[in-house]
RODO-2510 file (C-alpha; in nm, 4 decimals, decimal comma):
residues 479
     n   res          X          Y          Z
     1     x    -4,4874   -12,1630    13,5365
     2     x    -4,8656   -12,1729    13,5536
     3     x    -4,8541   -12,2263    13,9282
     4     x    -4,6341   -11,9217    13,9686
     5     x    -4,8719   -11,7077    13,7659
     6     x    -5,1690   -11,8298    13,9711
     7     x    -4,9857   -11,7690    14,3000
     8     x    -4,8819   -11,4228    14,1835
     9     x    -5,2435   -11,3408    14,1005
    10     x    -5,3657   -11,4697    14,4342
    11     x    -5,1043   -11,2652    14,6217
    12     x    -5,1896   -10,9504    14,4311
    13     x    -5,5574   -11,0067    14,5092
    14     x    -5,4741   -11,0614    14,8743
    15     x    -5,2720   -10,7392    14,8806
    16     x    -5,5477   -10,5442    14,7091
    17     x    -5,8059   -10,6878    14,9485
    18     x    -5,5858   -10,6036    15,2495
    19     x    -5,5467   -10,2488    15,1238
    20     x    -5,9229   -10,2225    15,0766
    21     x    -5,9830   -10,3464    15,4308
    22     x    -5,7220   -10,1042    15,5701
    23     x    -5,8754    -9,8132    15,3784
    24     x    -6,2206    -9,9126    15,5042
    25     x    -6,0898    -9,9300    15,8622
    26     x    -5,9280    -9,5898    15,8250
    27     x    -6,2495    -9,4459    15,6801
    28     x    -6,4594    -9,5887    15,9629
    29     x    -6,2134    -9,4614    16,2220
    30     x    -6,2136    -9,1159    16,0622
    31     x    -6,5928    -9,1130    16,0494
    32     x    -6,6023    -9,2127    16,4160
    33     x    -6,3597    -8,9335    16,5054
    34     x    -6,5536    -8,6829    16,2939
    35     x    -6,8709    -8,7892    16,4683
    36     x    -6,7068    -8,7442    16,8073
    37     x    -6,5578    -8,4105    16,7038
    38     x    -6,8909    -8,2996    16,5644
    39     x    -7,0388    -8,3584    16,9066
    40     x    -6,7525    -8,1633    17,0664
    41     x    -6,7880    -7,8790    16,8159
    42     x    -7,1607    -7,8699    16,8751
    43     x    -7,1012    -7,8410    17,2494
    44     x    -6,8435    -7,5662    17,1861
    45     x    -7,0886    -7,3792    16,9629
    46     x    -7,3577    -7,4136    17,2283
    47     x    -7,1179    -7,2900    17,4960
    48     x    -7,0098    -6,9974    17,2762
    49     x    -7,3739    -6,9095    17,2043
    50     x    -7,4484    -6,9268    17,5782
    51     x    -7,1570    -6,6974    17,6574
    52     x    -7,2679    -6,4603    17,3805
    53     x    -7,6245    -6,4596    17,5187
    54     x    -7,5006    -6,3955    17,8725
    55     x    -7,2635    -6,1203    17,7541
    56     x    -7,5440    -5,9640    17,5494
    57     x    -7,7746    -5,9783    17,8532
    58     x    -7,5045    -5,8221    18,0728
    59     x    -7,4417    -5,5485    17,8164
    60     x    -7,8137    -5,4787    17,7964
    61     x    -7,8375    -5,4686    18,1775
    62     x    -7,5352    -5,2379    18,1920
    63     x    -7,6849    -5,0095    17,9252
    64     x    -8,0164    -5,0088    18,1102
    65     x    -7,8411    -4,9225    18,4382
    66     x    -7,6399    -4,6474    18,2680
    67     x    -7,9628    -4,4962    18,1318
    68     x    -8,1351    -4,5298    18,4713
    69     x    -7,8505    -4,3538    18,6487
    70     x    -7,8537    -4,0695    18,3982
    71     x    -8,2326    -4,0352    18,4110
    72     x    -8,2864    -4,0803    18,7863
    73     x    -7,9673    -3,9367    18,9374
    74     x    -7,7735    -3,7138    18,6982
    75     x    -8,0611    -3,5444    18,5146
    76     x    -8,2215    -3,4712    18,8535
    77     x    -7,8996    -3,3487    19,0129
    78     x    -7,8632    -3,0148    19,1861
    79     x    -7,6129    -2,7524    19,0745
    80     x    -7,3915    -2,6383    19,3622
    81     x    -7,2437    -2,2892    19,3228
    82     x    -6,9748    -2,2433    19,4342
    83     x    -6,8661    -2,6046    19,4353
    84     x    -6,6900    -2,5727    19,7722
    85     x    -7,0079    -2,4584    19,9506
    86     x    -7,1266    -2,8224    19,9745
    87     x    -6,9724    -3,0933    20,1920
    88     x    -6,7411    -3,3166    19,9906
    89     x    -6,8050    -3,6674    20,1242
    90     x    -6,6477    -4,0030    20,0544
    91     x    -6,7798    -4,1880    19,7508
    92     x    -7,0492    -4,3688    19,9540
    93     x    -7,1933    -4,0483    20,0993
    94     x    -7,1863    -4,2163    20,4431
    95     x    -7,4792    -4,4281    20,3157
    96     x    -7,7303    -4,1659    20,4217
    97     x    -8,0951    -4,2570    20,3700
    98     x    -8,3512    -4,0523    20,1817
    99     x    -8,1372    -4,0406    19,8663
   100     x    -7,9810    -3,7163    19,9873
   101     x    -7,7797    -3,5479    19,7127
   102     x    -7,4106    -3,4952    19,7772
   103     x    -7,0725    -3,4332    19,6172
   104     x    -6,8501    -3,7397    19,6325
   105     x    -6,4787    -3,8036    19,5917
   106     x    -6,2500    -4,0830    19,7017
   107     x    -6,1522    -4,0037    20,0606
   108     x    -6,3749    -3,6966    20,0707
   109     x    -6,2515    -3,3490    20,1567
   110     x    -5,9651    -3,4651    20,3778
   111     x    -5,8140    -3,6551    20,0861
   112     x    -5,8039    -3,3375    19,8750
   113     x    -5,6148    -3,1549    20,1502
   114     x    -5,3744    -3,4484    20,1633
   115     x    -5,3057    -3,4195    19,7885
   116     x    -5,2155    -3,0510    19,8256
   117     x    -4,9986    -3,0953    20,1366
   118     x    -4,8204    -3,3940    19,9849
   119     x    -4,7603    -3,1907    19,6670
   120     x    -4,5802    -2,9324    19,8810
   121     x    -4,3575    -3,1995    20,0331
   122     x    -4,2923    -3,3303    19,6820
   123     x    -4,1778    -2,9848    19,5658
   124     x    -3,9657    -2,9158    19,8753
   125     x    -3,8399    -3,2583    19,9771
   126     x    -3,4905    -3,1480    20,0873
   127     x    -3,6029    -2,8866    20,3456
   128     x    -3,3613    -2,6292    20,1999
   129     x    -3,6386    -2,3687    20,2235
   130     x    -3,6195    -2,3939    20,6041
   131     x    -3,2568    -2,2876    20,6412
   132     x    -3,3332    -1,9171    20,6686
   133     x    -3,6104    -1,9854    20,9203
   134     x    -3,3817    -2,1913    21,1459
   135     x    -3,1037    -1,9326    21,1150
   136     x    -3,3385    -1,6619    21,2442
   137     x    -3,4617    -1,8994    21,5126
   138     x    -3,1066    -1,9490    21,6397
   139     x    -3,0386    -1,5745    21,6368
   140     x    -3,3569    -1,4645    21,8135
   141     x    -3,6365    -1,7165    21,8875
   142     x    -3,8721    -1,4287    21,9791
   143     x    -3,8194    -1,2319    21,6581
   144     x    -4,1334    -1,0899    21,4943
   145     x    -4,0133    -1,2275    21,1602
   146     x    -4,0786    -1,5796    21,2925
   147     x    -4,4447    -1,5211    21,3702
   148     x    -4,5622    -1,5890    21,0162
   149     x    -4,4405    -1,8273    20,7437
   150     x    -4,2499    -1,6753    20,4531
   151     x    -4,2774    -1,9716    20,2105
   152     x    -4,4786    -2,2865    20,1526
   153     x    -4,2349    -2,5178    20,3241
   154     x    -4,2426    -2,3049    20,6398
   155     x    -4,6232    -2,3239    20,6331
   156     x    -4,5863    -2,7023    20,6760
   157     x    -4,4120    -2,6586    21,0111
   158     x    -4,6389    -2,7632    21,2967
   159     x    -4,6466    -2,4190    21,4600
   160     x    -4,7770    -2,2695    21,1325
   161     x    -4,9757    -2,5586    20,9856
   162     x    -5,1896    -2,6164    21,2930
   163     x    -5,3247    -2,2571    21,3060
   164     x    -5,3750    -2,2687    20,9291
   165     x    -5,5859    -2,5866    20,9431
   166     x    -5,7754    -2,4752    21,2545
   167     x    -5,8722    -2,1517    21,0803
   168     x    -5,9618    -2,3395    20,7618
   169     x    -6,2000    -2,5660    20,9555
   170     x    -6,3493    -2,2710    21,1435
   171     x    -6,4195    -2,0970    20,8113
   172     x    -6,5339    -2,4178    20,6407
   173     x    -6,7578    -2,3292    20,3475
   174     x    -6,9593    -2,6492    20,3899
   175     x    -7,1164    -2,7657    20,7132
   176     x    -6,8698    -3,0269    20,8404
   177     x    -6,6049    -3,2894    20,7736
   178     x    -6,7816    -3,6231    20,8009
   179     x    -6,6168    -3,9660    20,8263
   180     x    -6,7782    -4,3099    20,8332
   181     x    -6,6613    -4,5209    21,1271
   182     x    -6,5133    -4,8496    21,0060
   183     x    -6,5794    -5,1730    21,2046
   184     x    -6,2126    -5,1773    21,3150
   185     x    -6,2301    -4,8212    21,4480
   186     x    -6,5648    -4,8971    21,6104
   187     x    -6,4009    -5,1887    21,7938
   188     x    -6,1441    -4,9460    21,9381
   189     x    -6,4044    -4,6843    22,0373
   190     x    -6,6473    -4,9377    22,1858
   191     x    -6,4085    -5,0115    22,4704
   192     x    -6,4164    -4,6481    22,5850
   193     x    -6,7901    -4,6581    22,6697
   194     x    -6,8322    -4,2956    22,5609
   195     x    -7,1500    -4,0941    22,5927
   196     x    -7,3037    -3,9356    22,2824
   197     x    -7,3855    -3,5721    22,2190
   198     x    -7,7111    -3,4221    22,0918
   199     x    -7,6220    -3,5159    21,7324
   200     x    -7,5804    -3,8813    21,8274
   201     x    -7,2010    -3,8673    21,7860
   202     x    -6,9417    -3,9878    22,0345
   203     x    -6,8104    -3,7224    22,2748
   204     x    -6,4335    -3,7715    22,2472
   205     x    -6,3623    -3,4831    22,4855
   206     x    -6,4355    -3,7231    22,7743
   207     x    -6,1469    -3,9594    22,6956
   208     x    -5,8988    -4,0356    22,9711
   209     x    -5,5298    -3,9914    22,8919
   210     x    -5,4874    -4,3653    22,8376
   211     x    -5,7938    -4,3780    22,6131
   212     x    -5,6716    -4,0723    22,4225
   213     x    -5,3393    -4,2429    22,3458
   214     x    -5,5222    -4,5537    22,2181
   215     x    -5,7647    -4,3449    22,0125
   216     x    -5,4872    -4,1281    21,8690
   217     x    -5,2970    -4,4396    21,7628
   218     x    -5,6012    -4,5678    21,5724
   219     x    -5,6937    -4,2250    21,4337
   220     x    -5,3479    -4,0969    21,3344
   221     x    -5,0967    -4,3806    21,3082
   222     x    -5,3537    -4,6260    21,1681
   223     x    -5,5313    -4,3495    20,9735
   224     x    -5,8810    -4,4133    21,1068
   225     x    -5,8414    -4,7689    20,9758
   226     x    -5,9768    -4,6301    20,6497
   227     x    -5,8499    -4,8189    20,3421
   228     x    -5,8175    -4,5014    20,1306
   229     x    -5,6162    -4,3096    20,3899
   230     x    -5,4034    -4,6150    20,4716
   231     x    -5,3053    -4,6455    20,1043
   232     x    -5,1682    -4,2888    20,0838
   233     x    -4,7899    -4,2818    20,0399
   234     x    -4,7294    -3,9382    20,1930
   235     x    -4,6765    -4,0288    20,5583
   236     x    -4,5805    -3,6787    20,6758
   237     x    -4,8810    -3,5192    20,5081
   238     x    -5,1282    -3,7688    20,6539
   239     x    -4,9800    -3,7519    21,0043
   240     x    -4,9906    -3,3710    21,0087
   241     x    -5,3533    -3,3504    20,8972
   242     x    -5,4873    -3,6323    21,1147
   243     x    -5,2970    -3,5085    21,4226
   244     x    -5,4737    -3,1720    21,4063
   245     x    -5,8149    -3,3324    21,3492
   246     x    -5,7581    -3,5702    21,6400
   247     x    -5,6663    -3,2827    21,8748
   248     x    -5,9778    -3,0911    21,7677
   249     x    -6,2054    -3,3920    21,8249
   250     x    -6,0593    -3,4585    22,1688
   251     x    -6,0281    -3,0899    22,2633
   252     x    -5,6515    -3,1245    22,3026
   253     x    -5,5449    -2,8214    22,0957
   254     x    -5,2837    -2,6159    22,2858
   255     x    -5,4350    -2,2958    22,4195
   256     x    -5,3349    -1,9670    22,2604
   257     x    -5,2351    -2,1150    21,9257
   258     x    -5,5282    -1,9341    21,7578
   259     x    -5,7352    -1,6353    21,8615
   260     x    -6,0672    -1,8237    21,8814
   261     x    -6,1970    -2,1006    22,1075
   262     x    -6,1149    -2,4340    21,9441
   263     x    -6,3922    -2,6151    22,1298
   264     x    -6,6331    -2,4216    21,9071
   265     x    -6,5222    -2,6202    21,6001
   266     x    -6,5409    -2,9706    21,7510
   267     x    -6,8845    -3,0233    21,5973
   268     x    -6,7419    -2,9525    21,2506
   269     x    -6,5645    -3,2899    21,2554
   270     x    -6,7980    -3,5868    21,2807
   271     x    -6,7350    -3,9601    21,3016
   272     x    -7,0657    -4,1200    21,2070
   273     x    -7,2207    -4,4645    21,1745
   274     x    -7,4243    -4,5835    20,8787
   275     x    -7,8002    -4,5305    20,9328
   276     x    -7,9931    -4,7974    21,1196
   277     x    -8,0644    -5,0965    20,8981
   278     x    -7,7774    -5,0210    20,6586
   279     x    -7,4824    -5,2597    20,6815
   280     x    -7,1907    -5,1282    20,4715
   281     x    -6,9580    -5,4056    20,5934
   282     x    -6,9926    -5,7764    20,6617
   283     x    -6,9284    -5,8171    21,0334
   284     x    -6,9828    -6,0469    21,3285
   285     x    -7,1381    -5,9591    21,6626
   286     x    -7,2613    -6,1394    21,9701
   287     x    -7,6271    -6,0537    22,0396
   288     x    -7,7358    -5,9743    22,3930
   289     x    -7,8249    -6,2862    22,5864
   290     x    -7,6291    -6,5109    22,3538
   291     x    -7,2769    -6,6487    22,3531
   292     x    -7,2689    -6,7425    21,9850
   293     x    -7,1383    -6,4885    21,7324
   294     x    -7,3720    -6,3953    21,4475
   295     x    -7,2547    -6,2882    21,1006
   296     x    -7,4308    -5,9798    20,9675
   297     x    -7,4005    -5,9534    20,5898
   298     x    -7,3378    -5,6364    20,3940
   299     x    -7,6666    -5,5126    20,2416
   300     x    -7,5811    -5,1898    20,0586
   301     x    -7,6044    -5,3518    19,7116
   302     x    -7,3580    -5,1235    19,5334
   303     x    -7,3930    -5,1815    19,1604
   304     x    -7,1659    -4,9236    18,9970
   305     x    -6,9062    -4,6518    19,0417
   306     x    -7,0326    -4,3310    18,8817
   307     x    -6,7630    -4,0857    18,7676
   308     x    -6,8895    -3,7390    18,6814
   309     x    -6,6198    -3,6003    18,4534
   310     x    -6,5579    -3,2543    18,3130
   311     x    -6,6057    -3,2476    17,9321
   312     x    -6,3036    -3,1547    17,7223
   313     x    -6,2679    -2,9270    17,4213
   314     x    -6,0012    -2,7985    17,1818
   315     x    -5,8295    -2,4694    17,2647
   316     x    -5,8893    -2,1830    17,0256
   317     x    -5,5991    -2,0009    16,8629
   318     x    -5,6723    -1,6849    17,0630
   319     x    -5,6537    -1,8861    17,3878
   320     x    -5,3195    -2,0322    17,2825
   321     x    -5,1832    -1,6836    17,2065
   322     x    -5,3077    -1,5551    17,5418
   323     x    -5,1352    -1,8464    17,7127
   324     x    -4,8093    -1,7592    17,5371
   325     x    -4,8334    -1,4012    17,6577
   326     x    -4,8968    -1,5212    18,0117
   327     x    -4,5873    -1,7430    17,9973
   328     x    -4,3831    -1,4437    17,8772
   329     x    -4,5069    -1,2332    18,1671
   330     x    -4,4303    -1,5106    18,4190
   331     x    -4,0834    -1,5628    18,2741
   332     x    -4,0239    -1,1886    18,2927
   333     x    -4,1194    -1,1835    18,6601
   334     x    -3,8880    -1,4743    18,7368
   335     x    -3,5981    -1,3196    18,5447
   336     x    -3,6144    -0,9904    18,7372
   337     x    -3,3008    -0,9471    18,9400
   338     x    -3,1168    -1,2222    18,7544
   339     x    -2,7399    -1,1797    18,7283
   340     x    -2,6426    -1,0564    18,3835
   341     x    -2,3843    -1,2622    18,1933
   342     x    -2,0217    -1,1512    18,2018
   343     x    -1,9157    -0,9474    17,8976
   344     x    -1,7149    -1,1343    17,6355
   345     x    -1,3543    -1,0286    17,6099
   346     x    -1,2351    -0,8851    17,2823
   347     x    -0,9977    -1,1733    17,2168
   348     x    -1,2593    -1,4368    17,2894
   349     x    -1,5193    -1,3161    17,0405
   350     x    -1,3993    -1,5381    16,7591
   351     x    -1,3429    -1,8485    16,9767
   352     x    -1,6027    -2,1209    16,9301
   353     x    -1,8092    -2,1848    17,2405
   354     x    -1,9289    -2,5449    17,2275
   355     x    -2,1449    -2,4998    17,5403
   356     x    -2,3188    -2,2008    17,3836
   357     x    -2,3770    -2,3906    17,0604
   358     x    -2,5249    -2,6887    17,2490
   359     x    -2,7433    -2,4513    17,4495
   360     x    -2,8668    -2,2814    17,1308
   361     x    -2,9402    -2,6189    16,9707
   362     x    -3,1358    -2,7266    17,2767
   363     x    -3,3198    -2,3956    17,2812
   364     x    -3,4141    -2,4242    16,9136
   365     x    -3,5294    -2,7845    16,9700
   366     x    -3,7359    -2,6807    17,2707
   367     x    -3,8928    -2,3942    17,0728
   368     x    -3,9781    -2,6318    16,7884
   369     x    -4,1354    -2,8816    17,0284
   370     x    -4,3186    -2,5994    17,2008
   371     x    -4,4633    -2,4812    16,8688
   372     x    -4,5674    -2,8346    16,7795
   373     x    -4,7341    -2,8881    17,1158
   374     x    -4,9360    -2,5717    17,0638
   375     x    -5,1061    -2,6835    16,7466
   376     x    -5,4768    -2,6191    16,8233
   377     x    -5,5834    -2,9722    16,7298
   378     x    -5,3450    -3,1107    16,9945
   379     x    -5,4364    -2,8718    17,2787
   380     x    -5,7256    -3,0302    17,4625
   381     x    -5,8494    -2,8598    17,7788
   382     x    -6,1400    -2,9080    18,0160
   383     x    -6,4453    -2,6902    17,9774
   384     x    -6,4900    -2,4114    18,2286
   385     x    -6,7452    -2,5198    18,4894
   386     x    -6,7904    -2,1672    18,6276
   387     x    -6,7126    -2,3053    18,9761
   388     x    -7,0266    -2,5205    18,9662
   389     x    -7,0535    -2,8887    19,0566
   390     x    -7,3409    -3,1365    19,0233
   391     x    -7,4652    -3,2975    19,3458
   392     x    -7,6532    -3,6250    19,2944
   393     x    -7,8120    -3,8957    19,5061
   394     x    -7,6751    -4,2463    19,5186
   395     x    -7,9851    -4,4669    19,5419
   396     x    -8,2164    -4,5933    19,2716
   397     x    -8,5413    -4,7366    19,4058
   398     x    -8,6964    -4,9020    19,1026
   399     x    -8,7821    -5,2703    19,0491
   400     x    -8,4579    -5,3816    19,2152
   401     x    -8,3246    -5,1073    19,4476
   402     x    -7,9506    -5,0473    19,4401
   403     x    -7,6969    -4,7766    19,5141
   404     x    -7,3911    -4,6344    19,3400
   405     x    -7,0588    -4,4882    19,4509
   406     x    -7,0028    -4,1302    19,3325
   407     x    -6,6752    -3,9708    19,2170
   408     x    -6,7158    -3,6068    19,1108
   409     x    -6,4039    -3,4899    18,9291
   410     x    -6,4686    -3,1155    18,9375
   411     x    -6,5893    -3,1059    19,3001
   412     x    -6,2629    -3,2680    19,4123
   413     x    -6,0570    -3,0361    19,1927
   414     x    -6,2403    -2,7286    19,3227
   415     x    -6,1677    -2,8334    19,6805
   416     x    -5,7965    -2,8707    19,6060
   417     x    -5,7937    -2,5300    19,4383
   418     x    -5,9641    -2,3790    19,7426
   419     x    -5,6939    -2,5123    19,9747
   420     x    -5,4205    -2,3722    19,7510
   421     x    -5,6004    -2,0351    19,7445
   422     x    -5,6160    -2,0367    20,1252
   423     x    -5,2403    -2,0958    20,1335
   424     x    -5,1894    -1,8212    19,8776
   425     x    -5,3758    -1,5750    20,0991
   426     x    -5,1292    -1,6576    20,3797
   427     x    -4,8267    -1,6283    20,1493
   428     x    -4,9343    -1,3693    19,8965
   429     x    -4,5885    -1,2151    19,8457
   430     x    -4,4199    -1,5534    19,8074
   431     x    -4,6698    -1,6688    19,5438
   432     x    -4,6247    -1,3352    19,3649
   433     x    -4,2510    -1,4008    19,3493
   434     x    -4,3115    -1,7615    19,2374
   435     x    -4,6056    -1,7300    18,9931
   436     x    -4,5650    -2,0795    18,8481
   437     x    -4,5900    -2,2553    19,1844
   438     x    -4,9696    -2,2184    19,2043
   439     x    -5,0158    -2,4167    18,8848
   440     x    -4,7403    -2,6631    18,9713
   441     x    -4,8989    -2,7531    19,3048
   442     x    -5,2352    -2,8183    19,1431
   443     x    -5,0773    -3,0291    18,8682
   444     x    -4,8884    -3,2500    19,1152
   445     x    -5,1981    -3,2886    19,3317
   446     x    -5,4087    -3,3674    19,0231
   447     x    -5,1600    -3,6313    18,9096
   448     x    -5,1720    -3,8161    19,2426
   449     x    -5,5509    -3,7838    19,2600
   450     x    -5,5950    -3,9363    18,9137
   451     x    -5,3491    -4,2146    18,9953
   452     x    -5,5342    -4,2952    19,3200
   453     x    -5,8732    -4,2960    19,1464
   454     x    -5,7462    -4,5269    18,8711
   455     x    -5,5900    -4,7623    19,1263
   456     x    -5,9199    -4,7815    19,3164
   457     x    -6,1146    -4,8513    18,9966
   458     x    -5,8707    -5,1197    18,8797
   459     x    -5,8789    -5,2905    19,2201
   460     x    -6,2558    -5,2793    19,2775
   461     x    -6,4414    -5,2424    18,9483
   462     x    -6,5503    -5,5186    18,7147
   463     x    -6,6954    -5,4704    18,3689
   464     x    -7,0351    -5,6021    18,4727
   465     x    -7,0533    -5,6728    18,8484
   466     x    -6,9336    -5,3275    18,9586
   467     x    -6,8700    -5,1293    18,6398
   468     x    -6,7183    -4,7824    18,6376
   469     x    -6,9654    -4,5680    18,4439
   470     x    -6,8314    -4,2328    18,3266
   471     x    -7,0534    -3,9353    18,2435
   472     x    -6,9237    -3,6166    18,0845
   473     x    -7,1326    -3,3450    18,2480
   474     x    -7,1096    -2,9730    18,1733
   475     x    -7,2669    -2,8540    18,4978
   476     x    -7,3689    -2,5008    18,3857
   477     x    -7,6045    -2,6658    18,1323
   478     x    -7,8066    -2,8201    18,4199
   479     x    -7,9289    -2,4866    18,5516
***
């Protein structure tokens, strides 16, 4: 009995001791893990602090650059009035030296014409507006009624569009249409061994027929090998515009299509290189006297995309009422000559008309939505710029020189409006009969322009390496 009690005590002690040892081992293991994790957490905290410091430094650098751009470029900008009197260049301004001020937009002035022409094809994509024209053509190809377009879709026919664009270029409000030659296009042109004119530009009027076909393929079908033009979805619009420009450059415009000499407008279209010493693209070349290719690095140091936007404001109640009256007038013009509804027979007066009831319900719903959409707090419009745009430089020569890419929202919009106005002057009666088409064209063109700009920014801009910096600028305040 005593031995059993002693053995029981010993076993209980052993168990207690084993538990103590196990607890101690667990504690030591936990302390070891905590120590290891403490080291990991410390490294994580250090890494997080480093990232925070770097982000803070990048934010400070971005803020500093934003302030520099406003102080050096925007505050010293020049007001252009009217906005279309200045050349609208691509966003790089052809990398001209001397910090020359310019109006910039993605794709330049040609891109704005593309937006308008493509908007026309979007509105009239089934060619039904051409039926009357072709009917008259079949009846009498020499009829006087076929000498001028009667609607927008007819204006897009080659025999009407070419004279329109030739005249537009002749009466260009700016000096010229200028395009930067890409390395790929330069490779095509280099094989022609062309002479240069007094302005230092290639003389494309000297091309042989074979060279002209090769150049036209690169200029029209491959869209100057320009990434912006190549991305445009409207193939018909781009081909029409580039075909006319190519014929002007090469002096291949058919004689008699316009009343003036087309060789007089060749110098209004320029394909230019970047200035000497400026390398906008990374490229390879083989120096004279060497057989080894040399890589020449891009050195333009673009640091930001600068978007000059039109400030917005809330519509006043009087403006909303005026807009309503304008809509009434436009609806009245469109309803002139409409077929009046058939009179209701005496026996049908009391019969329920489900279609009429649905129509009335839809009409009431539309009126309600229309009233809601016209609440002043919800009607945001852009401030009137009085047809003025702000031209700025694109170089900042401070401690570390750099350049920016410029996208001027109002300058691009003014150029699109100018093209629509030119078309309106050719088709005054048609626009009078279709008063809403003017606004519709501009809205469709604006929608594609905004989409293209956003796509470019998303594809090329980074929050810190190449940020898109937006500035709301009311240009009349800069005078």
